[in-house]
Every structure is written in C-alpha cells, then in structure tokens.
KENU-757096 format. One record per residue (C-alpha): residue number from 1; residue in three letters; x, y, z. Coordinates in pm, whole numbers, plus 50000, padded with zeros to 5 digits. Example, Ala and Ser with C-alpha at 12.3 -4.5 7.8 and 13.67 -1.06 7.14 Angstrom:
% KENU-757096
pos  code  px  py  pz
1  ALA  51230  49550  50780
2  SER  51367  49894  50714
% end
This chain:
% KENU-757096
pos  code  px  py  pz
1  UNK  18104  31833  34805
2  UNK  18226  31828  35164
3  UNK  18569  31948  35050
4  UNK  18416  32260  34896
5  UNK  18222  32335  35213
6  UNK  18532  32312  35432
7  UNK  18735  32511  35181
8  UNK  18472  32784  35181
9  UNK  18459  32788  35560
10  UNK  18838  32820  35576
11  UNK  18825  33100  35319
12  UNK  18575  33292  35532
13  UNK  18784  33236  35846
14  UNK  19097  33368  35674
15  UNK  18904  33668  35545
16  UNK  18767  33744  35892
17  UNK  19118  33716  36037
18  UNK  19240  33959  35770
19  UNK  18966  34208  35859
20  UNK  19048  34159  36229
21  UNK  19415  34248  36174
22  UNK  19320  34535  35942
23  UNK  19109  34684  36221
24  UNK  19401  34667  36463
25  UNK  19634  34820  36205
26  UNK  19401  35116  36161
27  UNK  19386  35163  36540
28  UNK  19755  35126  36615
29  UNK  19932  35199  36286
30  UNK  20164  34903  36352
31  UNK  20302  34753  36032
32  UNK  20287  34402  36178
33  UNK  19908  34409  36171
34  UNK  19902  34540  35816
35  UNK  20129  34264  35691
36  UNK  19936  33998  35881
37  UNK  19615  34132  35730
38  UNK  19755  34111  35380
39  UNK  19885  33758  35445
40  UNK  19545  33637  35560
41  UNK  19377  33802  35262
42  UNK  19621  33609  35042
43  UNK  19527  33285  35217
44  UNK  19161  33369  35165
45  UNK  19227  33432  34796
46  UNK  19413  33101  34773
47  UNK  19108  32919  34911
48  UNK  18885  33105  34666
49  UNK  19103  32997  34373
50  UNK  19116  32643  34506
51  UNK  18740  32632  34549
52  UNK  18695  32756  34194
53  UNK  18944  32510  34042
54  UNK  18850  32210  34256
55  UNK  19029  31968  34486
56  UNK  19227  31801  34211
57  UNK  19425  32124  34154
58  UNK  19551  32148  34512
59  UNK  19900  32018  34425
60  UNK  19924  32294  34162
61  UNK  20235  32515  34183
62  UNK  20012  32824  34171
63  UNK  19837  32722  34492
64  UNK  20165  32650  34668
65  UNK  20312  32979  34547
66  UNK  20023  33176  34699
67  UNK  20055  32984  35027
68  UNK  20431  33026  35032
69  UNK  20408  33399  34974
70  UNK  20159  33444  35256
71  UNK  20366  33241  35502
72  UNK  20684  33424  35401
73  UNK  20501  33752  35454
74  UNK  20407  33645  35807
75  UNK  20767  33544  35881
76  UNK  20894  33873  35735
77  UNK  20650  34070  35950
78  UNK  20760  33893  36268
79  UNK  21129  33937  36192
80  UNK  21079  34304  36107
81  UNK  20885  34363  36429
82  UNK  21157  34195  36638
83  UNK  21432  34396  36469
84  UNK  21251  34719  36545
85  UNK  21275  34641  36919
86  UNK  21649  34579  36910
% end
C-alpha cells in the first residue's frame, strides 16, 4: 500500500513539473521547455501505468522503455539547446 502512495505522489510531482515547463514554453517559445514538459508527462504516465499494474511489474520492459524514452528526450533537448548556442 505504501508503494502505491509514493508512486502516486511521484506521478503528481512529475505532472506538476510538466505543467511548470509547459507554462515556461508558452511564455518563451523555447523548444527546451517543450521537450522537458513532454519528458515529464511521459514520466508521469509511466508512474500511472506502474500504479495500475502494481509493483511486481516494475522490472517490465515496457516500464523501462517509457523511462528510457523520457530520459533520452531530456538529453536530446539539452544537446539541441547547446548546439543552438554554438
């Protein structure tokens, strides 16, 4: 039961971070914020799926694929932002 509570809290935190970056993207138009927002929404979705499936499905390849895609999106956004400055 405690696992589900922490998973839900982490899901809400990721969702709030996604909304936070979405707000800054709408203000500035910077693609970095848009990609960060999408990555955090993916992490929130991953926690939602994990909460629905349960703790025993955490080593599932689907869960790791969603996490990997969100982390790769963050790395891609940072690299793209740094290349734009050069």
